[in-house]
N, C-alpha and C positions, 0 to 999 in steps of 0.2 A: 402560408399553406396550410392546406387543408388536410386531413386523413383519419382514418379510424385510433384510436388511444394505443391499439398494439403497431402500428407502424408510426407512430411519432414516437415511443418508447425505445424503436430501435433504430430510430436516427442520430445520431452524431453528426457534427460539425466537422470533426475529422478524427484520425487515430490517435492515440495519445502516444508517450515517449517515454524512456524506459531514463530518469535522471541521475539517480543514486543508488547504489546496492551495500546494505553494511551487514554483518554477521555478529550474533551476538554469543563468544563462545561460552559464557555460562550466564547465570539469572542476575549477576551484578556486573561483570566483567565487560571492562572497557570496548568497544565495538571495533570491530575490525571492518575498513572499508575496502570493497573489490572493485574491478571494472568488470566482471563478468562471474557468474554465480551457476551451477547445475541444480535444476529445481528437479527431484526424483521422488522416487516413494517411499525413501526414509525421511523428508525435509529437506533442508539446506546442507550440505557438507560444512560442518563448522561452525554450524547453529545450533544453539541449546535445545530450539523448538523441536517437538518431535511429528511424526505422519496426523494425519487427520484432519479435521475442521480447522485447525491454529496450525499449519504448517510452514506458515508464512505470512508476513505482517506487509499491508501496502497503508500508503499515505498519498494523498495528493501533493504537487509543490504549492500548488495556490492556497493550501490551507496554511502553509509556513507564514508567510508575512500574516495571516490574520491572527493565527496564533501569538505571533510576536506583538502585535497591537495589544490582544485583549491583556497578555501578560506583562506589558510596559516594557517590552523590549524594544531595539532597533533590529535585532533578530534574532530567529528562530534558527537552529540545522537540525538536519536530520539525526544526524549523531547525537544531540540531545534527546531526540523524540524514540530514540532505540527501534524505531521501524527497520523492516530489511528492505524492502524498494520503496524509492520514492519515484513516482509518474507523473506527468502535466497532460493538457491539452485533452482530458477527458475525465468526466464526472465520474466516479467510481459509486456514489450512492444509486447509478441510475442503471448499477450493471450487478447490484446482489442477485445471486443465483442464475449467473449468465455468464457460459464459458468464455475465459479471456485467455487470448494468445498473447504471452508475453516470449516475443522472439519464438526458439523453438519449443516453449513450454505452453500449458494449458493448465490454466487453474479456475477455481471459481470460488469469488467471494460468498465465506459463509456467517458474517456476522459484523455488527462494530468492533473496532478495538477500543475499549472504553482505556481514559488514561489511567497509571495507578496512581497512587501517594507518592512516589518518589521525582512525581513533575514539579511537586515543590520545592524539593531541591535541586532540580535541576534546571528550572524556570523562575526560580524566586517565589514569593510569596501571590496568591492566585493562579500561577500555574497549571495545577488539577483542573480547576475550573476554567480557564482559558483552551484548555484542550479538550473540554467535555463536546460533543458534536463533530471536533475536527481531530477524533484521535487515529483515524484512518480503518481499515477493514482487515478481520481474519482471513485467509483463503486456504483452501485445500488444493493439493495437484492432482489433476485429473490424467495429465501425462509429461512423463518427464522431458526433458530440455535444458538449454542453457539459454541464458536471458542474458544482455549483455547493457553496459549504459550507452544510452542513444539508440538502443533496440524498441520497436513498436511495441504496441499494445494494442491489441484490437480485438470488438468485441466477436464473438461467433454465434448468432443466434441461428435456430433451427426452424427451417423451412414452415413454414403453414399452410 
């Protein structure tokens, strides 16, 4: 397939899917797993993150086995990584600064979400480095709405 770089960057094989949703009630508190969440102006109800460019965190499901391999583990769960939403089927790095529809909500990926030093405890020796480059993304909420496990994530490109 040939095309301009702009056309190529707007082309994805499929839309993504929401696989997991978790909330962090406080900085070091246990994650609360849920089937649905309302993304709103103040962030995620029940999550300690505030509104703004870091209101929600996302990570690709496809990165979980990579992190596990790099950490020398059989498996890594979203619960261990403390991100809010796990998506599959779409490359998040290709969507930075592109509005992304998560079911009814609209978000925009703002910056990579680096691992914190607690990954050494959560994943063991080398956990921090295993997550580097695979830690997911921060996002801001553009339009409030509900997102559900099994829901779609679709990029919304502006017409050129």
